[in-house]
N, C-alpha and C positions, 0 to 999 in steps of 0.2 A: 407205551412205547412209541407208537404214532402221537399222540398228543402230545406228550414230551418233547419228540422231534420238531414238530409245528411251532410248538412254545419257540424252544431254539432258534428256529428258523425268522420267527419274527420279531426275536428279541434283537437279532442280528441286524434285519431288516430298518431295524427302529435306529438301531446303532449307526449306521450306515447313513442315515436321514440326518442327523443328528449336528446342527451349524458348524461351521469351521469357527464363527466370530459369533458375540451376543454382545447385546447391551446392558449393561449392568449398572448400579445407581450404590455410589458407596459414600460416606464422609472427606469430603474433599482435602480434610487435612491428615486426612492417611497418606498422603501422598507429597506433604509438605515436610520437609527437615524440621523433626525437631529442636534442633539447634537455633537457626536462622530464619526458618521460616517460609523458606522460598524453596521451589517445586525440586524436590527430588531427581537427582539425575547421575545414572552407574557413575565411577560404583559408589554402593551404599556399604552404610555400614551398622553396627548395633554395637550399643555400650555396654560391657561387661557388668555393670551395675545395677542399671534397673531396668534396662532393653530398652531404651531410648535408640528409635532409629532417625539416623541422621547421615548428611551428606559427608562427604569426601574432606571439605575445609573445615568440618566442625567434627571430625572424629577426634581431634588432641584436647577436648573436654570441651563444655556445652553449662553454660550458665553456673559455672561456677563448683557446681554438685556433684558431676558425676565424672568416673574417670574416666580415659583413653577409651573411644570405641578403636578394638582388633579383631574384631570377626567383621569379616565380609559375607554379605550375605547376596550371594550370586544370583539365588530364585528372587530374589525383591527387585536385583536389577534388572531381569529379565521381565518384573510384571510393570516396575516405572516406565521401561524401555517402548513397553506395548499398550500401555493403557491410552487411548485413545480420547479426544472430546471432540464435539463439534465446531465448528468457528465460530468464536462470538459473533462473525458477520453474516451468518447464513441466513440472516430476515431481509439480508441487503442481498443475496442472489450466490452465496459463497456453500457449496456443497462440500466443502473438505473438512475432512477428518482429522484433526493432529494430535502428536507427540502431547501429551501433557505438558511436559516441561518445556516444549517448542512452541507453546498457544502464544504465547505471548511474543515473540519473535516474528512467528508468522502474520500474527493480526498488525505488526507496523508494517508491514509491506502487502499486505493483502490487496487484490484489486478491487473486490468488493467493498474494501474501507466506506465507512460512509463522510458526504460532504455537504454541506449546505450551500443551498440556491445566493447566488449575488445580489439578487434583487432586493432593493430593505422591504421590509415586511413580509416576507416570503418564506414560508415554516417549513420549507421542505426538506427534508434530509434523505440522502440516499446517496447508491453508488455512483460512481461516474457517468455509466452507462444510463441510469437514472437519471443523472442529471440534462444527460441529451436528450433525452426523453419528456421530459417536464418542459425545457424550455418549446418543445415543438408543443404540446399540448396545452400547457397553459400562460404561457409566453406568446406564443403565435410566431417563434421565431425559428425555425427551423435550422439545427448546427450544419454547417458547413463541411463537409469530406473536401479532403485533399491528401494528395498523394505524395511522399515524401519525395526528393531532391529536386523539385518542377517550380517552379514562378507560377502562379494563379494572379489572375486579375481579381480582387475582390471587391466589392460594395459595402459599406456599412454607412448605418443611419445613426447620425449626431445625437438623434432625438432617444437614444439609446445607450448607456453607459457600456453596455457588457452584450458579446457576442460570443458565440460558439463555434469553436473549428474540431472537426475529428479527425486523426488521422487512419486513412485507407484501409492501412496494412497490420496496425495493433488496436486499432481502436481507440489508442491516446485523447483525451478530451484538452483540447487548449483552451485558452477563456482569452477574447481579446479586450482590453479594456480602452475607453475613449473618454477624455478629459479635456474640459476648456482651460488653456492656459496662456495668458495674454490676450491679444487675436488669433492665436491660431489653435490647436489641439495637438496634445498629447496620445499617444498611442505607443498602448507597451503589448506587452503578448508573454503568457506564464502558464505555462503543465500542470493539470490538477495531477498531482502523485499522492502515494501515502508517506506520511512521515518519515516512515523506515527507507523508501527507495528514494526520496531526496538526497537523503543524507549521501549517499554513493555518488553525487556530484550529478551533474548536467547532463541528458541524453541528444539532447537535440540542440541544433545552431538555427538560430533564423535569420533573414537578410527582409527588411523592409525599405520600401525605395517607391518613390514617386516622382515620375519626371513628364514634365510637359515641354513639347517641341515648339519652338517659336520659327519665326522666320530665318532667313541669312545664315543657318545652322546655328540658332540660338536655343538654348534649352534651360530648362528650370531643373535643378533636381533634388531630393532630401533624400537619403541612406543612413539607414543604420543597418550595420553588422554584429550581433552578440551570442551570448548562450543564451538560451529560454532557463528561463527560473523557474523554479518547482514551488507548490505549496499546495497544502491538502486541505485548506478552504474546511477544515475544523473546528482548529482550536485557535485558529486565528481573525481577525477580521481582516480582507482585504483592502487597500486604496486603490482608487482608481489613479495608475500612470505608477505603479510598484515596480520598483526594481531600474531598468534600463530603460530609456520610450522615447521614440523619435519626434520628434515637435514638426509639425505642420502647419504653414504658414495660413494664412487666411485667403491669401492668394490664388491659393494653389486646391481649394474648397471646393466642388462642384455644390455648391447651395448647400443643403441640410446632407450630404453625402460627402463619406471621404473615400475616392479610391484608389486603391494602390496596389502594386506584387507584393504578393507575400509567398516566400519560399522557408521552406522546415527539412532542412539535414539531420537525420540521424547520425548521432556520433556514435562510431564502432568504438565497443567497448574497449579498452585497453584489457593485454592480458591477467588475472587474477589469481594470484596464486592459490592454491587448493585450500579451504576450511581446515583450521588444524581442529583435528579430531585429541587432542593430548587434554591432561587436566588443565593445563593455564587460558582454555579457549574461556574458563567461567573464572570470575574476577573472585579473589579469596578475599574471605572476610574475615578469617583466623587461619594463621598460619603455625602450625607447631614451631 
């Protein structure tokens, strides 16, 4: 009796130590709709003829061979809603696990999405934070940290086409491009953001200006204010002077150096309606 009691206590103790979550391996096709082959998301249905598991939009019939799927699989809803995978950009620093059917959406806005180095013939690929470190370590050009809402007097060497700025508040990375334009120089500013973030519109506003005072209260001034354009710097090549740019006359340059005032302001996001949780949030493929 004593041995049985000890064994029961040991079993209870083992059960209490069992993990709440486990990592498993499975065929990824089991998490895809057998009609449209996209990731399953609740509600999930099963066709009555063959037992194919299909999504809401394919339940009315798929592949023209099966009948309507009337059986809602509540337990499968829980499985596909809880099945998580590591972010595809784990190698670039993202430690998040995301629900499988939301992985593509996360990938489009992940802050660890890789970008390339704008320097020609440079094979670097890494996150924006890695890019800032890469510029310092491999190109000996430290990124300049700036605070939003303040004007900063900065100097850039014209011998380099690219320079980096980093926002102190959120570590956003900005790319300054310089290129010859006639006798002067064109300067532009862009923010390196993932593709999905860029689609939401500009997050920053910039003011670039150069002022040179002369005698009798005369002075020369060049000024540009505009939204800061965005680029993921991964799927498309950059061009010097991309987007809006400031043209600086030769007379306002100091030899090989461009010195100007840079101000970056964070645009407060407008009120956004709550994300729809209805089935219309997923574009239909086949409607009944």
